[in-house]
Each structure stands twice: as C-alpha cells, then as structure tokens.
C-alpha positions in Angstrom: -31.8 34.1 -3.0 -29.5 34.8 -5.9 -26.6 35.3 -3.5 -27.3 31.9 -1.8 -27.4 30.1 -5.2 -24.1 31.8 -6.2 -22.4 30.8 -2.9 -23.7 27.3 -3.2 -22.5 27.0 -6.8 -19.1 28.3 -5.8 -18.9 25.8 -2.9 -19.8 22.9 -5.2 -17.2 24.0 -7.8 -14.6 24.3 -5.0 -15.4 20.9 -3.6 -15.5 19.3 -7.1 -12.1 20.8 -7.9 -10.7 19.5 -4.6 -12.1 16.1 -5.3 -10.3 16.0 -8.7 -7.0 17.2 -7.2 -7.3 14.5 -4.5 -8.0 11.8 -7.1 -4.9 12.8 -9.1 -2.8 12.9 -5.9 -3.8 9.4 -4.9 -4.2 7.9 -8.4 -0.7 6.5 -8.8 -0.8 4.6 -5.4 -4.6 3.8 -5.3 -4.0 0.1 -6.2 -1.4 -0.3 -3.4 -3.3 1.9 -1.0 -7.0 2.4 -0.5 -8.2 -0.3 -2.9 -5.9 -2.9 -1.4 -7.1 -2.2 2.2 -10.8 -2.3 1.1 -10.3 -5.6 -0.7 -8.4 -7.0 2.3 -11.2 -6.0 4.5 -13.7 -7.9 2.2 -11.7 -11.1 2.9 -11.5 -10.5 6.6 -15.2 -9.7 7.0 -16.6 -12.6 4.9 -19.0 -14.0 5.7 -20.5 -10.7 6.8 -21.1 -10.7 10.6 -24.1 -8.3 10.5 -25.3 -5.1 9.0 -22.8 -3.0 11.0 -20.3 -4.2 8.4 -21.3 -1.2 6.2 -20.3 1.2 9.0 -17.0 -0.6 9.3 -16.4 -0.2 5.5 -17.2 3.5 5.7 -14.6 3.9 8.4 -12.1 1.9 6.5 -12.6 4.1 3.4 -12.4 7.3 5.4 -9.2 6.3 7.3 -7.4 4.7 4.4 -8.0 7.8 2.1 -6.8 10.1 4.9 -3.8 7.8 5.6 -2.8 7.6 1.9 -3.3 11.4 1.4 -1.0 12.2 4.3 1.7 10.2 2.5 1.1 11.2 -1.1 0.9 14.9 -0.4 4.4 14.9 1.2 5.8 12.4 -1.3 4.8 14.5 -4.3 5.7 17.8 -2.7 9.3 16.6 -2.0 9.9 15.0 -5.4 8.7 17.6 -7.9 11.9 17.5 -10.0 11.7 13.7 -10.2 8.0 13.7 -11.1 8.6 16.2 -13.9 10.7 13.4 -15.5 9.1 10.2 -14.3 5.5 11.1 -13.5 4.6 14.4 -15.4 0.8 13.7 -15.0 0.9 14.2 -11.2 -0.9 17.4 -10.0 2.2 19.6 -9.3 4.2 19.0 -12.5 0.9 19.0 -14.5 -0.1 22.4 -13.2 -3.2 21.3 -11.3 -1.7 22.2 -8.0 0.9 24.8 -6.9 3.7 24.1 -4.4 2.1 26.6 -2.0 -1.2 24.9 -2.3 0.4 21.5 -1.7 2.0 22.9 1.5 -1.3 24.1 2.8 -2.9 20.7 2.1 0.0 19.0 3.9 -0.6 21.1 7.0 -4.4 20.7 6.9 -4.3 16.9 6.2 -1.7 16.2 8.9 -3.8 18.2 11.4 -7.3 17.0 10.6 -6.6 13.4 9.7 -5.3 12.3 13.2 -8.3 14.1 14.7 -10.7 12.1 12.5 -8.8 8.9 13.3 -9.1 9.6 17.1 -12.8 10.5 16.8 -13.7 7.4 14.9 -11.4 4.8 16.5 -9.8 6.0 19.7 -6.3 6.2 21.1 -4.7 3.0 19.8 -5.5 3.9 16.1 -4.3 7.5 16.7 -0.9 6.2 17.9 -0.5 4.1 14.7 -1.5 7.1 12.6 1.0 9.4 14.3 3.7 6.8 13.9 2.9 6.8 10.2 3.3 10.5 10.0 6.6 10.3 11.9 7.8 7.7 9.4 6.9 9.9 6.5 8.7 12.9 8.1 11.9 10.9 8.7 12.0 9.4 5.2 10.8 12.3 3.1 11.4 15.6 5.1 14.2 15.3 7.7 16.7 13.8 7.7 15.3 12.5 4.4 17.3 9.2 4.3 18.7 8.9 0.8 19.8 5.3 0.7 18.5 2.3 -1.2 17.9 0.4 2.1 15.6 3.2 3.4 13.6 3.1 0.1 12.9 -0.6 0.8 12.4 -0.1 4.6 9.8 2.7 4.3 7.2 0.7 2.2 7.7 -2.3 4.5 7.1 -0.3 7.7 4.3 1.6 6.0 2.6 -1.7 5.0 2.8 -2.9 8.6 1.4 0.3 10.1 -1.4 0.4 7.4 -2.5 -3.1 8.1 -2.3 -2.6 11.9 -4.5 0.5 11.3 -6.9 -1.6 9.2 -7.0 -4.2 12.0 -7.8 -1.6 14.6 -10.9 -0.5 12.5 -12.1 -4.1 12.2 -11.2 -5.1 15.7 -13.1 -2.2 17.2 -16.4 -3.7 16.0 -15.5 -7.3 15.6 -12.7 -8.2 18.2 -13.0 -11.9 17.1 -11.8 -11.0 13.6 -8.6 -9.3 14.7 -5.5 -10.3 12.7 -2.4 -11.6 14.4 0.6 -9.2 14.2 2.7 -12.0 12.6 0.5 -12.0 9.5 1.3 -8.3 8.9 5.0 -8.8 9.8 5.2 -11.6 7.1 3.6 -9.3 4.5 5.9 -6.4 5.4 9.0 -8.7 5.2 7.9 -9.7 1.7 7.6 -6.1 0.7 11.0 -5.3 2.3 12.7 -7.9 0.1 10.9 -7.2 -3.2 9.6 -3.6 -3.4 12.7 -2.3 -5.2 11.2 -3.8 -8.4 9.4 -0.4 -8.6 12.8 1.3 -9.2 13.6 -0.2 -12.6 11.1 1.9 -14.6 12.2 5.1 -12.8 15.9 4.7 -13.3 16.2 7.5 -16.0 14.7 10.2 -13.8 16.5 8.9 -10.7 19.9 9.2 -12.4 19.2 12.8 -13.4 18.4 13.8 -9.8 21.1 11.6 -8.4 18.8 9.5 -6.3 20.5 6.4 -4.8 18.3 3.5 -5.8 19.6 0.0 -6.4 19.3 0.1 -10.2 21.2 3.5 -10.3 23.9 2.1 -8.0 24.3 -0.9 -10.4 25.9 1.2 -13.1 27.1 -1.6 -15.5 24.8 -3.8 -17.6 26.1 -7.0 -15.9 25.3 -5.6 -12.4 21.8 -4.6 -13.5 21.2 -8.1 -15.0 22.4 -9.7 -11.7 20.1 -7.4 -9.7 17.2 -8.3 -11.9 17.9 -12.0 -11.4 18.3 -11.7 -7.6 15.1 -9.7 -7.4 13.2 -12.3 -9.5 14.6 -15.1 -7.3 13.6 -13.3 -4.1 10.0 -12.7 -5.3 9.6 -16.4 -6.4 11.3 -17.9 -3.4 9.7 -15.8 -0.7 6.3 -16.3 -2.2 6.8 -20.1 -2.2 8.1 -20.2 1.4 5.2 -18.1 2.7 2.6 -20.1 0.8 4.1 -23.4 1.9 4.2 -22.2 5.5 0.5 -21.3 5.3 -0.5 -24.6 3.8 1.4 -26.6 6.4 -0.3 -24.6 9.1 -3.8 -24.5 7.9 -4.7 -27.1 5.3 -7.0 -29.7 6.7 -10.1 -31.6 5.5 -11.5 -30.3 2.2 -13.8 -27.3 2.9 -14.3 -23.8 1.6 -11.4 -22.5 3.7 -9.0 -25.1 2.3 -10.1 -24.4 -1.2 -9.6 -20.7 -0.6 -6.1 -21.2 0.8 -5.1 -23.4 -2.2 -6.5 -21.0 -4.8 -5.1 -17.8 -3.3 -1.7 -19.5 -2.7 -1.5 -20.8 -6.3 -2.5 -17.5 -7.8 0.2 -15.7 -5.7 2.8 -18.2 -6.8 1.8 -17.9 -10.5 1.9 -14.1 -10.1 5.4 -14.2 -8.4 6.7 -16.4 -11.3 5.3 -14.0 -13.9 6.8 -11.0 -12.1 10.2 -12.8 -11.9 10.2 -13.7 -15.6 9.2 -10.2 -16.7 11.8 -8.7 -14.4 14.6 -10.7 -15.9 13.5 -10.4 -19.6 12.3 -6.8 -19.6 12.9 -5.1 -22.9 11.6 -1.5 -22.2 10.8 1.0 -19.5 7.1 0.5 -20.3 7.4 -3.3 -19.6 9.1 -2.6 -16.3 6.3 -0.2 -15.4 3.6 -2.7 -16.2 5.5 -5.4 -14.3 5.3 -3.3 -11.1 2.0 -1.5 -11.5 0.0 -4.6 -12.7 1.8 -7.9 -12.1 3.6 -7.1 -8.9 0.6 -5.3 -7.3 -1.8 -8.2 -8.3 0.7 -10.7 -6.8 0.7 -8.6 -3.6 -3.1 -8.7 -3.6 -3.2 -12.5 -3.7 -0.6 -12.6 -0.9 -2.8 -10.4 1.2 -5.8 -12.6 0.5 -3.8 -15.7 1.3 -2.5 -14.3 4.6 -6.0 -13.1 5.5 -7.3 -16.6 5.1 -4.4 -18.0 7.1 -5.3 -15.6 9.9 -9.0 -16.5 9.7 -8.2 -20.3 9.8 -6.0 -19.8 12.9 -8.7 -17.7 14.5 -11.4 -20.3 13.8 -9.1 -23.1 15.1 -8.5 -21.1 18.3 -12.2 -20.5 18.9 -12.9 -24.2 18.3 -10.1 -25.2 20.7 -11.6 -23.0 23.5 -15.0 -24.6 23.3 
C-alpha cells in the first residue's frame, strides 16, 4: 500500500511538473494560439447548435494545444541564444528545461500529436497537421530560411493551416458551419503584411545573433522610421479594406448579425489605428512589446470575429437561397 502511494505521488509530481513546463512553453504565444482558436470557435458556434458543442470544444482545446506545442517546442529549441537575450523567462534559458529534455519532447509531441489528430478527426485533419509540421521543419530546422520574407510568410501560412484545422474540427460535427477558405486566406494575408510588427521589440537580441529581420536590415534611424510608417499604414489600410469589403457583402436590414458586423468591424479599425499610432511614436522597447502583445493581438482578435461573422452571414444567406 505504501509503495502504491509512493508511486502515485511520484506520478502526480511528474505530471504536475510537466504541466508547468508546458504552460511556460506555450505562455508567450497563448494569446495568438490556443486562446485565439477557442474564442474564434465561440463566435462560429453561437448560438450553440446542441449539447454536442461541449465535445467539439474539448477537441478544439486538445488539438490546438498539441498544434501549438509542436511549434513552440521547435521554435524555442532552435532559438536558445536569442531567447537568453530577448525572452530569458522561457523554459530553456530559465533552467526549467534542458536542451536534451526539449529534444525528447520534440520527438514525442511530433509522433503522438498527429496520431491524436487522426484518431479524433480523421484523414483530412491529419494532412493539415502534417503540413504544419513540414512548415515548421522548413522554417526552423532545415533549410531554416533566414530571410525577413520567410519570417512574415511562416506566420501567415501557420494561420491559414491553424484555421483550416479549426474548421475541420467544427465541420466534422456541424458541416453547415464550415468556414469558406477565402475567409482564412484574407486573415492570413493580413498577417503576412503586418506581422513584422513583432520584430521591433526584439531588435537588440536579433542584432546580436545576426538575425535578418526587417528592423535589423534597416540600419539607419531614417530607414527604421520609414519602416514604422509603412507598417502603420499597412495595418490601418488593410483593416479598412477588409472591413469595408465585409460590410458591402453582408450588411442588410438591422438585426443582430448586422450589429455584430458593425461593432466587430469598428473595434478592429480602432485597434488598427491604435497599433499604427503606437508603432510610429514608440519611445521604448517596452512600448513596442505592448504594441504587439496587447494592441496588435487584440486587433487580430476583432478581425477574426469580424470574418467569422462574415462567413456566418454568407452561410445563412446561402441556406436561405436554397430553400
């Protein structure tokens, strides 16, 4: 009996320690990963079709955590030197996780996660998951593309694959709620043109390890100022174009859907303007970091909500037209 208690206690301690390591691995990208997908699912599944929605949310949580883990473990394993400067609280530079331990977790997660995905969702979702792993390998392992364009392209493609994976989870149970690919393409293009805003607060560490990000390549103060102005303009202009397109497509008689489209569109535009102003007039690394991690991410959330409502409006119109 004592041995059973000892083994149980050791197992609980092991699992608890692994949960803490996992949390710290995912922490820096939780807002743009698991939490974003769960909140996007909330919009797509409202009003709730039936009680099976809880099963769908459980699948979304499981797959999104696995998906993000497969990225973050490789990302942090291949950028230890950079993280010691820019993100010293991450598990490896903080001493919570050894490099050997991270390599084992990479192997285990990349083996088990696709198997879980196939078991829960089938072949289509497995293909998307394997494409995601291929994308990670190309950008972070080999040939490990070190170019500013690839640093914008990876998040855009990752966003598209992530939301296609989310759609496969929802569509398996509720085919009528499937999102059109063009909605995810639009979101991915917005990310492609604006995501380099995350590079401004990491420029010190990137220079030390000679990483070729846009702010590093813009060596003079005037070049950086121009880059900031162009980035601000892209965020504001692309947000306005997307929202205007959605309103023209979907706004009709005043109802809850129209109100939702107006509100989410307006909040996205306000967020885009706030990000643009902060980007141009940033006075410190801390301000740049908050601009990306708070203002930009929240602006992305409102765009996801807006595009989800656009898709829902188009779906409802299509159903009504077929009757």
